[in-house]
N, C-alpha and C positions, 0 to 999 in steps of 0.2 A: 251485712248487706251483700258482700261478694258471694258468700255461700248460698244465699237466696237466689242470686242471679245464676249461679252454676246449676242449682237445682231446677230452676225454671227452664233454662236452655236445654238441659237434659230431658226434661219433660216435654217440651214443645217441639224440638227438632224432629224426633221420630214421627210425630203426627204429620208434619210437612213431608218428610221423606216417604212415608208409606202411602200418603195420598197421591204423590206425584211420581214415584219411581217406576221405571220401566221394568217389566218382568222378564222380557226376552231380549236377546241380542240377535239382530238379523242383519245379514249381509245385504246391503241395498242393491247390489248388482245381481247376485244369484238367488236372492230371497231365502237362502239357507238360514235356518235357525240354529244358534249356538246356545249352549247352556250358560247360565249366568256365571258359573265358575270359569268357563272358557273365556267369556267376555272379560272377566276380572283378570285373567292371565294376560290377555291382549292389552289391558290397561296398564299392566306393569312392565311391558316391554317397549322397546324403542327400535326404530328402523336403523339408527346409526350406531348407537352404543350397545354392544352386546352385554347380556346378563347371564351369569352362570346358572345352570339348571339347579344346582344344589342351593345357591343363594336365594333363588326365586322360591323354591320349596320351603326353605327356612322362613323366609319373609312372610309367606302366605299360610304358614302353620300346617303344612302337609308333609307327608313323607316323600323322599326323593322318588320312590317307585310310583306313588300316586301322581306326582307331578309329571313323571316321565310318560305315564299312560295318557294324561291329558294333552301333553305337548305332542305326543305321537299323532293324536287325532287332529290337532291343529296343523301339524306338518303335512299330513295327508290331504287336508283341505286347502293347503297352500297359503295359510295365514301366518305361519311361522317358519323361519329357516333355522337350522342348527348346524353348527360346525365345531370341530375340535379346536381348542385354543392352540395357536401356533407355538406358544412358549411352553405349554404343558398339555400334551395330548390327552391327559386324563380328564381335563375339564371340558365340559360340553357347554358351548356358548349359544345363546338364543337371541334372535332378532325378529322384528316384525317384517314380513314381506310387504310388497305394495298392497296386496289384498288385505292383509292384516291391518295396515294403516287405514285403509278405506273403511273397514268394519269398525275399528276403534273410533275413528273420527265421526262416523255417522251415528254412533250409539252413545248418547249421553245417558248417565244413570237416571236422569229425569226425563219424563215424557213432556215435551213442550205443550202438547194439547191439554194435558192435565194441569200443568202449571197455569196456562192461560185461563182455564175454567176456574181454578182456585182464585186467581187474581180478579176475575170479574165479580166475585162475591164481595169485594171491598169497594168502598167509595174511592173517588180519586184522591182524597186527602189521606185515607187509610193506606191506600196503595203507596203513595209517596212516602209516608212515615215508615211503612214496612221496608221499602226499598232502601231508604236512608239507614235504617237499622242494620239491614243485611250488608250494606256497603261498609259500615263501620266494623262489623264482625269479620268480613272478608279482608279488610285492611289489617286488622289485628292478626288474623290467621296467616296472611302473607308475611308479616313481620316476624311472627313466630317461626314459620318455615325457614325464612332466610337465616335467622339466628341459629336454628338447628343445623342447617347446611354448612354454615361457617365453622361450627364446632366439629363436624365430622365430614371430612373429605373422603368419599368412598374410593376403594381401590377399584381397578378395572374389573368389571363384571359383578360388582356389588351394587345393591339397591340402596339409595339413601334412606336414612331413618325417617 
């Protein structure tokens, strides 16, 4: 029973994602378009807590030099700030700038218009059942995330698992 549920979720989720995901990341103020990879970098950074460039590269599965090139573009566009770690000058720490926060917050991975169109294809009863199912999955996901975070407290500059 559980294996069937896993198989079905793995089959169904990509259909929803690909039908509704946003293909470009855009700055709502300047209208500048960022690559999806640059948008993903912004999603992994915070305006308060710095993240080490090496840790971000490892987390995202790219080489430090590739990450450095992408970060350089984001710094030039004023979306990311970088500074040397006060305790270890070899470590490069990254944070979102106010512009980076604006772009990150304005760009969900899902396109609200596409989601709305998809939902209009369902009857009110089907929509309610779908929302109830998603709420249950989101609750289980939150519980799982909390459990993982309790097991691993990241050091300064590390991304949580």
